[in-house]
C-alpha positions as CSV (number, residue, x, y, z in Angstrom):
1,M,36.2,23.7,-25.9
2,F,39.9,24.3,-26.3
3,I,40.8,20.7,-25.3
4,G,38.2,19.4,-27.7
5,L,39.6,21.4,-30.6
6,I,43.2,20.2,-29.8
7,A,42.0,16.6,-29.6
8,G,40.1,16.9,-32.9
9,L,43.0,18.4,-34.7
10,T,45.3,15.8,-33.3
11,T,43.0,13.1,-34.6
12,G,43.2,14.6,-38.1
13,A,46.9,14.8,-37.9
14,L,47.2,11.1,-37.0
15,W,44.5,9.8,-39.3
16,G,46.1,11.7,-42.1
17,L,49.0,9.2,-42.0
18,A,46.7,6.7,-43.7
19,F,47.1,8.8,-46.9
20,V,50.7,8.0,-47.2
21,S,51.3,4.7,-45.3
22,P,50.1,2.3,-48.0
23,R,52.7,3.7,-50.4
24,A,55.4,3.8,-47.8
25,V,55.2,0.1,-47.0
26,A,55.5,-1.2,-50.6
27,P,55.9,-4.0,-51.7
28,F,53.6,-4.9,-48.9
29,T,50.0,-4.2,-49.7
30,A,47.4,-1.9,-48.0
31,W,45.6,-5.1,-47.0
32,D,48.7,-6.4,-45.2
33,L,49.1,-3.0,-43.4
34,T,45.5,-2.8,-42.4
35,L,45.2,-6.3,-41.0
36,V,48.4,-6.2,-38.9
37,R,47.6,-2.6,-37.9
38,Y,44.2,-3.4,-36.4
39,V,45.3,-6.6,-34.9
40,I,48.0,-4.8,-33.0
41,F,45.4,-2.1,-32.1
42,G,43.3,-4.8,-30.5
43,I,46.1,-6.5,-28.7
44,T,47.4,-3.2,-27.4
45,S,43.8,-2.3,-26.1
46,A,43.5,-5.7,-24.4
47,L,46.9,-5.4,-22.8
48,L,46.1,-2.0,-21.5
49,M,43.0,-3.3,-19.8
50,I,45.2,-5.1,-17.4
51,M,45.3,-1.7,-15.7
52,P,41.9,-0.9,-14.1
53,R,42.0,2.7,-15.6
54,F,41.7,1.3,-19.1
55,R,38.9,-1.3,-18.4
56,P,35.5,-0.6,-20.0
57,V,32.9,-0.6,-17.1
58,M,29.5,-0.6,-18.8
59,S,26.4,-2.7,-19.5
60,G,26.6,-5.8,-21.8
61,R,24.5,-4.0,-24.4
62,R,26.9,-1.1,-24.5
63,L,29.9,-3.5,-24.7
64,V,28.3,-5.0,-27.8
65,A,27.7,-1.6,-29.2
66,G,31.3,-0.6,-28.7
67,L,32.6,-3.7,-30.4
68,L,30.3,-3.2,-33.4
69,L,31.2,0.5,-33.7
70,G,34.9,-0.4,-33.6
71,S,34.4,-3.1,-36.2
72,F,32.3,-1.5,-38.9
73,G,33.6,2.0,-38.2
74,N,37.1,0.9,-39.0
75,I,37.1,-2.3,-41.1
76,G,33.7,-1.9,-42.7
77,Y,34.5,1.7,-43.7
78,F,38.0,0.7,-45.0
79,L,36.7,-2.2,-47.1
80,S,33.8,-0.2,-48.6
81,A,36.2,2.6,-49.5
82,A,38.8,0.3,-51.0
83,Y,36.3,-1.6,-53.1
84,A,34.7,1.7,-54.2
85,V,38.0,2.8,-55.6
86,Q,38.7,-0.6,-57.1
87,F,35.4,-0.8,-59.0
88,A,34.8,2.9,-59.9
89,G,38.3,4.4,-60.0
90,A,39.6,7.0,-57.5
91,V,37.9,10.3,-58.4
92,L,34.2,9.8,-58.0
93,P,34.3,7.5,-54.9
94,L,36.8,9.7,-53.1
95,L,34.6,12.7,-53.9
96,I,31.5,11.0,-52.4
97,I,33.4,9.8,-49.3
98,G,35.1,13.2,-49.0
99,T,31.7,14.9,-48.3
100,S,31.5,13.1,-45.0
101,P,32.3,16.2,-42.9
102,V,29.5,18.2,-44.5
103,V,27.0,15.3,-44.5
104,L,27.7,14.5,-40.8
105,S,27.6,18.2,-39.8
106,V,24.2,18.7,-41.4
107,I,22.7,15.6,-39.9
108,A,24.2,16.4,-36.5
109,N,22.8,19.9,-36.5
110,M,19.4,18.6,-37.5
111,R,19.5,16.4,-34.4
112,E,21.3,18.8,-32.0
113,K,20.3,22.2,-33.3
114,A,23.6,23.4,-31.9
115,V,23.8,26.5,-34.0
116,A,21.4,28.5,-36.2
117,W,21.5,27.3,-39.9
118,R,22.3,30.8,-41.1
119,H,25.6,30.6,-39.1
120,L,26.4,27.2,-40.5
121,V,25.9,27.8,-44.2
122,L,29.2,29.7,-44.8
123,P,31.4,27.0,-43.1
124,L,29.7,24.2,-44.9
125,V,29.9,26.0,-48.3
126,L,33.6,26.7,-47.8
127,V,34.4,23.1,-46.8
128,L,32.3,21.6,-49.7
129,A,33.8,24.1,-52.2
130,G,37.3,23.1,-51.0
131,I,36.5,19.4,-51.4
132,L,35.2,20.0,-55.0
133,V,38.2,22.2,-55.9
134,A,40.7,19.7,-54.6
135,H,39.1,16.8,-56.4
136,A,38.8,18.8,-59.6
137,G,42.6,18.8,-59.8
138,M,42.9,15.0,-59.6
139,P,44.3,13.3,-62.7
140,V,41.7,12.3,-65.3
141,E,41.4,8.5,-65.5
142,T,42.5,7.3,-68.9
143,H,40.2,4.3,-68.7
144,A,36.8,5.4,-67.4
145,V,34.9,2.7,-65.5
146,T,31.3,2.3,-66.7
147,G,28.5,-0.2,-66.4
148,D,27.9,-2.5,-63.5
149,R,31.4,-2.1,-62.0
150,A,30.9,1.7,-61.8
151,S,27.5,1.2,-60.1
152,L,29.0,-1.2,-57.6
153,G,31.8,1.3,-56.9
154,I,29.4,4.1,-56.3
155,F,27.3,1.9,-54.1
156,A,30.4,0.9,-52.1
157,A,31.3,4.6,-51.7
158,L,27.8,5.4,-50.4
159,C,28.2,2.5,-48.0
160,A,31.5,3.9,-46.7
161,L,29.9,7.3,-46.3
162,F,26.9,5.8,-44.5
163,M,29.1,3.8,-42.1
164,W,31.2,6.8,-41.2
165,V,28.1,8.9,-40.5
166,I,26.5,6.2,-38.4
167,Y,29.7,5.7,-36.6
168,G,30.1,9.4,-35.8
169,L,26.6,9.9,-34.6
170,G,26.4,6.6,-32.6
171,N,29.8,7.3,-31.0
172,A,28.8,10.9,-30.0
173,E,25.5,9.7,-28.6
174,V,27.1,7.2,-26.3
175,L,29.8,9.7,-25.1
176,R,27.3,12.4,-24.3
177,A,24.9,10.2,-22.4
178,P,24.5,10.8,-18.6
179,D,26.2,7.5,-18.0
180,A,28.8,7.9,-20.7
181,P,31.7,5.5,-20.5
182,D,35.3,6.6,-19.8
183,T,37.0,7.5,-23.1
184,L,40.0,5.3,-22.4
185,G,37.9,2.2,-21.8
186,W,35.6,3.0,-24.8
187,T,38.7,3.4,-27.0
188,G,40.1,0.0,-26.0
189,L,36.7,-1.6,-26.6
190,Q,36.6,-0.3,-30.1
191,G,40.2,-1.4,-30.7
192,I,39.2,-5.0,-29.8
193,G,36.2,-4.7,-32.2
194,A,38.4,-3.4,-35.0
195,A,40.8,-6.3,-34.4
196,A,38.0,-8.8,-34.7
197,G,36.7,-7.2,-37.8
198,S,40.1,-7.1,-39.4
199,L,40.1,-10.9,-39.6
200,L,37.9,-10.6,-42.6
201,L,41.0,-9.3,-44.4
202,I,43.0,-12.5,-44.1
203,P,41.9,-13.9,-47.5
204,L,43.2,-10.6,-49.1
205,L,46.7,-10.8,-47.7
206,G,49.3,-10.3,-50.4
207,L,46.8,-9.3,-53.1
208,P,47.9,-8.2,-55.6
209,Q,50.8,-10.5,-55.3
210,P,53.8,-8.3,-54.3
211,E,57.4,-8.8,-55.1
212,A,59.5,-10.5,-52.5
213,P,60.3,-8.0,-49.8
214,T,63.9,-7.4,-48.7
215,S,65.0,-7.2,-45.0
216,L,64.9,-3.4,-45.3
217,D,61.3,-3.6,-46.6
218,V,60.3,-5.7,-43.6
219,Q,61.9,-3.3,-41.2
220,R,60.1,-0.3,-42.8
221,F,56.8,-2.3,-42.8
222,A,57.3,-3.0,-39.1
223,M,58.0,0.6,-38.3
224,W,54.9,1.8,-40.1
225,V,52.7,-0.9,-38.6
226,L,53.7,0.1,-35.1
227,M,53.2,3.8,-35.9
228,M,49.8,3.2,-37.4
229,S,48.7,0.8,-34.7
230,I,49.7,3.0,-31.7
231,F,49.4,6.5,-33.0
232,G,47.2,6.2,-36.1
233,S,44.8,3.9,-34.3
234,W,44.8,3.9,-30.5
235,V,45.9,7.5,-29.8
236,A,43.9,8.9,-32.8
237,T,40.8,7.1,-31.7
238,W,41.1,8.2,-28.1
239,C,41.6,11.8,-29.3
240,W,38.4,11.4,-31.4
241,M,36.6,10.2,-28.3
242,V,37.7,13.3,-26.3
243,A,36.6,15.6,-29.1
244,S,33.3,13.9,-29.5
245,H,32.7,14.2,-25.8
246,R,33.6,17.8,-25.5
247,L,32.4,19.4,-28.7
248,P,29.1,19.5,-30.5
249,M,29.0,16.8,-33.3
250,V,28.6,19.6,-35.9
251,L,32.0,21.0,-35.0
252,T,33.7,17.7,-34.5
253,A,32.6,16.5,-37.9
254,L,34.1,19.6,-39.6
255,L,37.4,19.0,-37.8
256,I,37.7,15.8,-39.9
257,V,38.8,18.1,-42.7
258,G,42.1,18.2,-40.8
259,E,42.7,14.6,-41.9
260,T,42.7,15.7,-45.5
261,G,45.0,18.7,-44.9
262,F,47.5,16.7,-43.0
263,G,47.2,13.8,-45.5
264,L,48.1,16.2,-48.3
265,L,51.1,17.5,-46.3
266,Y,52.4,14.0,-45.6
267,G,51.9,13.1,-49.3
268,L,53.8,16.2,-50.5
269,I,56.7,15.3,-48.1
270,F,56.7,11.7,-49.4
271,E,56.6,12.8,-53.0
272,Q,59.0,15.7,-52.4
273,R,57.0,18.2,-54.4
274,L,55.0,21.4,-53.9
275,P,51.2,21.4,-53.9
276,T,49.3,22.1,-57.2
277,A,47.0,25.1,-57.5
278,H,43.9,22.9,-57.0
279,E,45.4,21.3,-53.9
280,T,46.3,24.6,-52.4
281,A,43.0,26.3,-53.1
282,G,41.1,23.2,-51.9
283,I,42.9,23.0,-48.6
284,V,42.7,26.8,-48.0
285,L,38.9,26.7,-48.6
286,Q,38.4,23.8,-46.3
287,L,40.5,25.3,-43.5
288,A,38.7,28.6,-43.9
289,G,35.4,26.7,-43.4
290,V,36.7,25.0,-40.2
291,V,38.1,28.3,-38.8
292,T,34.7,30.0,-39.6
293,A,32.9,27.2,-37.8
294,V,35.2,27.4,-34.7
295,L,34.7,31.2,-34.5
296,T,30.9,30.7,-34.8
297,F,30.9,28.3,-31.9
298,A,33.4,30.3,-29.9
299,R,31.0,33.2,-29.6
300,R,28.7,31.1,-27.5
301,P,31.0,28.9,-25.4
302,A,28.7,28.3,-22.5
303,T,25.9,26.9,-24.6
304,V,28.2,24.8,-26.7
305,E,29.9,23.2,-23.7
306,A,26.5,22.5,-22.1
307,I,25.2,20.9,-25.3
308,A,28.4,18.8,-25.8
309,V,28.1,17.2,-22.4
310,G,24.3,16.9,-22.5
311,E,23.6,19.3,-19.6
312,V,21.0,21.5,-21.4
313,S,18.7,21.1,-24.4
314,P,20.0,22.9,-27.5
315,R,18.1,25.8,-28.9
């Protein structure tokens, strides 16, 4: 369980870089960063497969599943979230998508019954309260988006939430099967799937039209691309695989909260400011929820470990 927790927290720390990286690469756009990032993720995965240790050895059906999970779990989710914000503003879509740890935990526990509901209520309430408090402090949008565009944005946000939940559940199911693939090969397979899906972003390169980058801008962009490709994508995805394999999905889902916490930390460093009262309260509540969940599962380590690897049926 300890290794799974460390892997889950590391995933959050690395995925949290996505909160600040689009601002750090300006005048390049988020579309530019995402396309190049995932293409390099796929190329890195393919090159590593030269070594037998990194090759995915599995059935053709599972190969296709890995490619699809990597594609819509990364690119599909990103596009849905991006268009949700574009159509409906930042506040409501991010609030909908931000509930993913709670939604995924509830669905996972309905499937796994890894812990009694009475023990899960407090962690879920704390995490959800933290999400609501943090978003309550977001700046009020001066031009509220209404009508069809708002409806499209909400629909896109729900699509992003749906994709993330399906990705988390599908990924965990594969990694806990008796013939589960090796996490290294499974990570590389999803990297190739993400690279293939990222080709959909080619028409969006340079939108909105940026100012001409300087040589320093290009160097900074290259540094962030490499960091997000290797650490924010390959290493983070592998850590997520390890966590999904070793922990019940209920707990793994709640660890996603770490992405928000680290993302806030990186944003504060980037903006060189202290957190607001809402940000502080929101993160404290979310972390309290995660700690409560970890303590709940730690009281029954043998059962949790057995459920995580599929050795016994959950109660």
